[in-house]
C-alpha positions, 0 to 999 in steps of 0.5 A, spaced: 482 314 722 488 317 719 488 310 714 481 311 712 483 318 710 489 316 707 486 311 703 480 316 701 486 320 698 489 315 694 483 313 691 481 319 689 488 321 686 486 315 682 480 317 680 482 323 677 488 321 673 483 316 669 479 319 663 472 318 662 468 313 659 467 311 652 463 307 647 467 304 641 464 305 635 465 304 628 466 308 622 464 306 615 472 306 614 472 300 619 476 304 624 474 304 631 473 310 635 472 311 643 466 316 643 466 319 650 460 323 648 455 326 642 449 330 641 447 338 640 450 343 643 448 351 643 452 357 644 449 362 649 442 363 650 439 364 643 445 362 640 447 357 634 446 350 635 452 344 632 453 337 633 459 335 637 462 329 637 468 328 643 473 322 643 478 320 646 485 319 641 491 316 641 494 320 636 498 326 639 495 332 637 501 336 634 499 330 628 494 335 625 494 331 618 492 324 622 488 328 626 484 332 621 483 325 618 480 322 623 475 328 624 473 327 617 472 319 619 468 321 625 464 326 621 460 321 617 458 319 624 454 326 625 452 327 618 446 323 619 443 326 625 445 333 622 441 331 616 435 330 620 435 336 625 437 341 619 443 342 623 450 346 619 454 346 623 458 340 626 464 338 631 469 334 632 473 334 638 479 329 640 481 329 647 488 327 649 490 324 656 497 323 657 499 316 660 504 316 666 503 323 669 500 324 675 496 331 675 496 332 668 490 335 665 488 333 658 489 336 652 483 337 646 483 339 639 476 341 635 475 341 627 469 344 625 465 342 619 460 347 615 454 344 611 455 347 604 448 349 600 450 343 596 449 339 602 456 337 602 461 339 608 467 342 608 472 343 614 473 351 617 479 352 620 481 348 626 481 351 633 485 349 638 482 349 645 487 350 652 
């Protein structure tokens, strides 16, 4: 009985250390990204809506220039849906999972893009998430 309990605890620890599933998506640039989820989100009851794309990155989150380049590249995946549903806000969030560290939580960094009156998209000031 004690061995079964220990085995279950070990299995739970391994499962908690595994990043969530993803789908490999290729952008127009030809680069492939590990997209975890994409869709509409609403901010609070009666709040604004946005399109959100979550993806897993291997890039250090401290590389803001590289992170911004990835976010701009991934924005192209959200634009057709934003046009279809008429949304003017898109959020691309990078999630990083430390390798080889037990009990480490994920880190993330988000970029917000806003549609201009002429239909182009501009980057708002980035907001990091704890």
